[in-house]
C-alpha positions in Angstrom: -97.7 4.3 16.6 -96.9 3.0 20.1 -95.8 4.4 23.4 -92.0 5.1 23.7 -90.2 2.5 25.9 -86.8 2.1 27.5 -85.6 -1.5 27.6 -82.7 -2.6 29.8 -81.1 -5.8 28.5 -79.1 -8.0 30.7 -76.7 -10.9 29.9 -76.4 -12.3 33.5 -73.3 -13.7 35.0 -71.4 -13.9 38.3 -68.1 -13.1 36.6 -69.1 -10.9 33.7 -72.5 -9.3 33.5 -73.4 -7.4 30.3 -76.0 -4.7 30.1 -77.4 -2.7 27.2 -80.1 0.0 27.1 -82.3 0.8 24.1 -84.9 3.5 23.8 -87.7 2.8 21.3 -89.5 5.9 20.1 -93.2 6.3 19.4 -92.6 5.2 15.8 -91.1 2.0 17.0 -87.5 2.9 16.0 -84.9 1.6 18.5 -82.0 3.9 19.5 -78.8 3.0 21.5 -78.5 4.6 24.9 -75.8 2.8 26.9 -74.0 -0.4 27.4 -71.2 -1.9 29.5 -69.8 -4.9 31.2 -69.7 -5.4 35.0 -66.5 -7.3 35.7 -66.7 -9.3 38.9 -63.8 -11.8 38.4 -61.7 -10.3 41.2 -64.5 -10.7 43.8 -64.3 -14.0 45.5 -67.5 -14.0 47.7 -70.6 -14.9 45.7 -72.8 -12.8 48.0 -70.6 -9.7 47.4 -71.1 -10.3 43.7 -74.8 -10.5 44.1 -74.9 -7.3 46.1 -72.8 -5.5 43.4 -75.1 -6.8 40.7 -78.2 -5.6 42.6 -76.6 -2.2 43.2 -75.4 -1.8 39.6 -78.8 -2.7 38.1 -80.5 -0.4 40.6 -78.2 2.5 39.6 -78.9 1.8 35.9 -82.7 1.8 36.7 -82.4 5.1 38.6 -80.4 6.7 35.7 -82.4 5.4 32.8 -85.8 4.5 34.2 -86.4 1.4 32.0 -90.0 0.3 31.4 -88.9 -3.3 30.8 -86.0 -5.6 31.8 -85.2 -8.2 29.1 -82.9 -10.8 30.6 -81.3 -13.9 29.2 -82.7 -17.0 30.8 -80.1 -19.5 32.2 -79.5 -22.5 30.0 -78.2 -25.9 31.2 -74.7 -26.8 30.2 -72.4 -29.5 31.4 -72.2 -28.2 35.0 -75.3 -27.8 37.1 -73.4 -25.3 39.4 -73.2 -22.9 36.5 -77.0 -22.7 36.1 -77.4 -22.1 39.9 -74.8 -19.2 39.7 -76.5 -17.7 36.6 -79.9 -18.0 38.3 -78.6 -16.1 41.3 -77.2 -13.4 39.2 -80.4 -13.2 37.2 -82.5 -13.0 40.4 -80.4 -10.1 41.8 -80.8 -8.2 38.5 -84.5 -9.0 38.2 -85.2 -7.9 41.8 -83.4 -4.6 41.4 -85.3 -3.9 38.2 -88.7 -4.8 39.7 -87.9 -2.6 42.7 -87.7 0.3 40.2 -91.0 -0.6 38.5 -89.7 -2.4 35.4 -91.6 -5.4 34.0 -89.4 -8.5 33.6 -89.2 -10.7 30.4 -86.9 -13.7 29.9 -85.5 -14.8 26.6 -83.5 -17.9 25.7 -80.1 -17.2 24.2 -81.1 -18.9 21.0 -84.3 -16.8 20.7 -82.3 -13.6 21.0 -79.7 -14.8 18.4 -82.5 -15.9 16.1 -84.2 -12.4 16.4 -81.0 -10.5 15.7 -79.2 -12.7 13.2 -81.8 -15.1 11.9 -79.7 -17.9 13.3 -80.1 -19.3 16.8 -76.6 -20.6 16.8 -74.9 -17.3 15.8 -71.6 -16.5 17.3 -71.1 -13.6 19.7 -69.2 -11.8 16.9 -72.1 -12.2 14.5 -74.5 -10.9 17.1 -72.2 -7.9 17.7 -72.0 -7.1 14.0 -75.8 -7.2 13.6 -76.4 -5.1 16.7 -73.9 -2.6 15.3 -75.6 -2.4 12.0 -79.1 -2.3 13.4 -78.4 0.5 16.0 -75.9 2.3 13.8 -73.0 2.2 16.4 -69.5 0.9 16.6 -68.8 -1.5 19.4 -65.3 -2.4 20.8 -64.8 -6.2 20.7 -64.1 -6.1 24.5 -67.9 -5.5 25.0 -69.2 -8.8 23.6 -71.2 -9.5 26.8 -72.7 -6.0 26.4 -73.7 -6.7 22.8 -75.4 -9.8 23.9 -77.4 -7.7 26.4 -78.3 -5.2 23.6 -79.4 -8.2 21.5 -81.7 -9.3 24.3 -83.1 -5.8 24.5 -83.7 -5.7 20.8 -85.2 -9.2 20.9 -87.7 -7.9 23.5 -88.5 -4.9 21.2 -89.2 -7.2 18.3 -91.3 -9.5 20.4 -93.3 -6.6 21.8 -93.8 -5.1 18.4 -95.1 -8.4 16.9 -98.7 -8.2 15.9 -99.5 -11.4 17.7 -98.2 -10.0 21.0 -99.8 -6.6 20.6 -103.2 -8.2 19.9 -103.5 -9.3 23.5 -100.4 -11.3 24.2 -101.8 -14.4 22.5 -100.1 -16.9 20.3 -103.3 -17.8 18.5 -104.3 -16.5 15.1 -107.9 -16.3 16.3 -106.9 -13.5 18.8 -104.9 -11.7 16.1 -107.8 -11.9 13.6 -110.3 -10.7 16.2 -108.1 -7.7 17.1 -107.2 -6.8 13.5 -110.1 -7.5 11.2 -108.9 -4.9 8.7 -105.6 -6.7 8.2 -107.1 -10.0 7.2 -108.3 -10.6 3.6 -110.9 -13.3 2.8 -110.7 -15.1 -0.4 
């Protein structure tokens, strides 16, 4: 049994920013709370977009009081400018969440897809389908950026409920064995 947690997942972007909120109960069962897409395509000024992102994430934090922010880390594509824009959007969201007491965790897109679908190259549609099945909800296809955000929140939940993480945050088997002697059988 663990402490209940609220996780805010963010799929950052300066044109479309997806968010999803999951509440994990004491038994470790995740439950859907909220999701949406912040559409910034009609805003021309990048600094206005960043202010809106900061304000929206702040409002979400005030409404849902997340313990953790799980955010997709920027990945390098063909255009270096894209990673700079994503980094700015990510920074605005992270700062807003930290101002409201949330801890921040970053996950690569492939890691979230692997955690949800078992395939790091899964399509947005596959991710949406698995998120629907896992959380027991129906999602409108127009919310694919929000389903990515829910997937990132779920990835964080899975990461935090891993025995290796809960044994002291280590990635070593020695730490796990030391923290869980009753779970290890000697031959």
